[in-house]
C-alpha positions as CSV (number, residue, x, y, z in Angstrom):
1,X,3.3,10.0,-42.9
2,X,1.2,12.5,-41.0
3,X,2.5,13.2,-37.6
4,X,0.1,12.7,-34.7
5,X,0.1,13.9,-31.2
6,X,0.7,10.9,-29.1
7,X,-0.5,11.0,-25.5
8,X,1.9,9.5,-23.0
9,X,0.4,7.7,-20.0
10,X,1.3,9.2,-16.7
11,X,3.8,7.4,-14.5
12,X,1.7,5.7,-11.7
13,X,4.0,6.8,-8.9
14,X,5.1,10.3,-10.0
15,X,2.5,11.5,-12.5
16,X,-0.8,10.9,-10.7
17,X,-2.1,13.0,-7.8
18,X,-2.7,11.2,-4.5
19,X,-6.0,13.1,-4.4
20,X,-7.1,16.6,-3.7
21,X,-8.7,15.5,-0.4
22,X,-5.8,13.3,0.8
23,X,-5.3,12.0,3.4
24,X,-9.1,11.6,3.9
25,X,-9.9,10.5,0.3
26,X,-7.2,8.9,-1.7
27,X,-6.5,8.0,-5.3
28,X,-4.9,4.6,-5.2
29,X,-3.1,2.7,-8.0
30,X,-4.0,-1.0,-7.9
31,X,-1.2,-3.5,-8.7
32,X,-2.9,-6.7,-7.6
33,X,-6.3,-8.2,-7.2
34,X,-7.5,-11.2,-5.2
35,X,-7.4,-13.5,-8.2
36,X,-3.6,-13.0,-8.8
37,X,-1.4,-16.0,-8.2
38,X,1.8,-14.0,-8.8
39,X,2.9,-10.7,-7.2
40,X,2.8,-7.8,-9.5
41,X,4.3,-4.4,-8.8
42,X,5.1,-1.2,-10.7
43,X,8.6,-0.9,-12.1
44,X,9.9,2.3,-10.7
45,X,11.8,3.2,-13.8
46,X,9.2,2.6,-16.5
47,X,5.9,2.8,-14.6
48,X,4.8,-0.5,-16.1
49,X,3.4,-3.4,-14.1
50,X,5.9,-6.2,-13.9
51,X,5.9,-9.7,-12.4
52,X,7.8,-9.5,-9.1
53,X,7.5,-13.2,-8.2
54,X,5.0,-16.1,-8.2
55,X,3.3,-16.9,-4.9
56,X,5.1,-19.9,-3.3
57,X,2.1,-20.9,-1.3
58,X,-1.7,-21.0,-1.7
59,X,-2.4,-17.9,0.3
60,X,-3.8,-15.1,-2.0
61,X,-4.3,-11.4,-1.3
62,X,-7.9,-11.2,-0.1
63,X,-8.4,-7.6,-1.3
64,X,-7.1,-5.0,-3.8
65,X,-3.5,-4.1,-3.2
66,X,-1.4,-1.2,-4.5
67,X,0.1,2.1,-3.5
68,X,-0.5,5.8,-3.0
69,X,0.9,7.9,-5.8
70,X,3.4,10.6,-4.8
71,X,4.0,8.9,-1.4
72,X,7.3,7.6,-0.1
73,X,8.2,5.6,3.0
74,X,11.3,7.3,4.2
75,X,12.6,9.3,7.1
76,X,9.4,10.9,8.4
77,X,7.5,7.6,8.2
78,X,10.3,5.8,10.0
79,X,10.5,8.5,12.7
80,X,6.7,8.2,13.3
81,X,7.0,4.4,13.6
82,X,9.9,4.8,16.1
83,X,7.9,7.2,18.2
84,X,4.9,5.0,18.3
85,X,6.7,1.7,19.0
86,X,9.7,2.8,21.0
87,X,12.0,1.0,18.6
88,X,15.4,2.4,17.7
89,X,17.4,2.2,14.4
90,X,14.2,1.8,12.3
91,X,14.9,2.0,8.6
92,X,12.5,2.9,5.8
93,X,11.8,0.6,2.9
94,X,12.0,3.5,0.4
95,X,8.9,2.5,-1.5
96,X,5.5,4.2,-2.1
97,X,3.2,3.6,0.9
98,X,1.3,0.3,0.5
99,X,-2.5,0.4,0.4
100,X,-5.1,-2.3,0.8
101,X,-8.6,-1.6,-0.5
102,X,-11.7,-3.5,0.6
103,X,-14.5,-3.7,-2.0
104,X,-17.6,-5.9,-2.6
105,X,-17.6,-6.5,-6.4
106,X,-14.6,-8.2,-7.9
107,X,-12.1,-6.1,-10.0
108,X,-10.4,-8.6,-12.3
109,X,-7.1,-6.9,-13.1
110,X,-4.7,-4.4,-11.8
111,X,-3.3,-1.3,-13.4
112,X,-6.4,0.7,-12.4
113,X,-7.1,3.7,-10.2
114,X,-9.7,3.7,-7.4
115,X,-10.9,6.2,-4.8
116,X,-10.5,4.9,-1.3
117,X,-11.0,6.1,2.3
118,X,-8.4,5.1,4.9
119,X,-9.7,3.4,8.1
120,X,-6.6,1.9,9.7
121,X,-3.5,-0.1,9.1
122,X,-0.9,-2.6,10.1
123,X,2.4,-1.5,11.6
124,X,4.6,-4.0,9.9
125,X,8.3,-4.6,10.0
126,X,10.5,-6.6,7.6
127,X,13.6,-6.9,9.8
128,X,14.4,-3.3,10.8
129,X,12.5,-1.8,7.9
130,X,9.1,-0.3,8.5
131,X,6.6,-1.4,5.9
132,X,3.3,0.2,6.8
133,X,0.1,-1.3,5.3
134,X,-2.7,1.2,5.1
135,X,-6.2,-0.4,5.0
136,X,-8.9,1.5,3.1
137,X,-12.4,0.9,1.8
138,X,-13.6,1.7,-1.7
139,X,-15.3,5.1,-1.7
140,X,-19.1,4.6,-1.7
141,X,-18.8,0.8,-1.8
142,X,-22.3,-0.6,-1.0
143,X,-20.9,-3.1,1.6
144,X,-17.7,-1.6,3.0
145,X,-18.3,2.1,2.2
146,X,-19.7,2.9,5.6
147,X,-16.7,1.5,7.5
148,X,-14.9,4.3,9.4
149,X,-12.4,2.3,11.6
150,X,-10.4,-0.9,11.4
151,X,-12.6,-2.2,14.1
152,X,-15.5,-2.3,11.7
153,X,-13.8,-5.0,9.6
154,X,-15.0,-8.5,10.4
155,X,-12.3,-10.3,12.5
156,X,-12.1,-13.2,10.0
157,X,-11.2,-10.8,7.1
158,X,-8.8,-8.9,9.3
159,X,-7.0,-12.1,10.2
160,X,-6.9,-13.2,6.6
161,X,-5.2,-9.9,5.7
162,X,-2.8,-10.2,8.6
163,X,-1.9,-13.8,7.6
164,X,-1.2,-12.8,4.0
165,X,1.2,-10.1,5.0
166,X,3.0,-12.3,7.5
167,X,3.6,-15.0,4.9
168,X,3.7,-13.5,1.4
169,X,7.4,-12.9,1.5
170,X,8.3,-16.4,2.8
171,X,10.4,-18.7,0.6
172,X,10.5,-22.5,1.0
173,X,14.2,-22.5,1.9
174,X,13.8,-19.7,4.4
175,X,14.5,-20.8,8.0
176,X,13.7,-17.6,10.0
177,X,10.8,-15.3,9.7
178,X,11.7,-11.6,9.2
179,X,8.2,-10.1,8.8
180,X,6.2,-9.1,11.9
181,X,3.1,-7.0,12.6
182,X,3.5,-5.3,15.9
183,X,0.0,-3.8,16.0
184,X,-3.0,-2.4,14.3
185,X,-4.1,1.3,14.3
186,X,-7.2,3.3,13.4
187,X,-8.1,5.9,10.9
188,X,-6.4,8.9,12.7
189,X,-3.0,7.1,12.7
190,X,-3.5,5.9,9.1
191,X,-4.1,9.5,8.0
192,X,-1.0,10.6,9.9
193,X,1.2,7.9,8.3
194,X,-0.2,9.0,4.9
195,X,0.7,12.7,5.6
196,X,4.2,11.7,6.6
197,X,4.6,9.7,3.4
198,X,3.5,12.6,1.3
199,X,6.0,14.8,3.1
200,X,8.7,12.2,2.5
201,X,7.9,12.2,-1.2
202,X,8.2,16.0,-1.4
203,X,11.6,15.7,0.3
204,X,12.7,12.9,-2.0
205,X,11.7,15.0,-5.1
206,X,13.4,18.1,-3.8
207,X,16.7,16.2,-3.4
208,X,16.5,15.1,-7.0
209,X,16.1,18.6,-8.3
């Protein structure tokens, strides 16, 4: 049998650039879309999308959701959150930084790359772990593309996003809530969080070498 050169798909976390213009313009890997009734996420080992868990309640993600390649929520992200909140003993969740992307036209499945512009974020904690949620708009989107700050987002949509993140980890048997959003922030802080996450990723890779 004739041998063929087989192209291997790049790992979504490690093999794809966050974008030459990051943190101003990002390449985002999308794991979930608003139609998904289960939570998908990338398996860190293989790079394939896997089913993490079904949604226990009717609340669905109202936007595209994924992560920034070659980012990592670790020491520098946690230190920044501590400085901004005054909280001590903050831990990092040791995952790529989470990204929400607002767009007009529906995208029907995950596992795709999009170009997005950060305009703000939610400073979210799960217990003592910082779990930043960066909010972006799809680059050149006809409806959301002109948004520059989180304050440009309609309040109803912002509240829908906030409600999703406050409830998506809840389980029926759970008695106490562990997730909280302590505040919103604008585009400048979002870019700073992204920069810290890119630095954390470089530190993470250096330790593996």
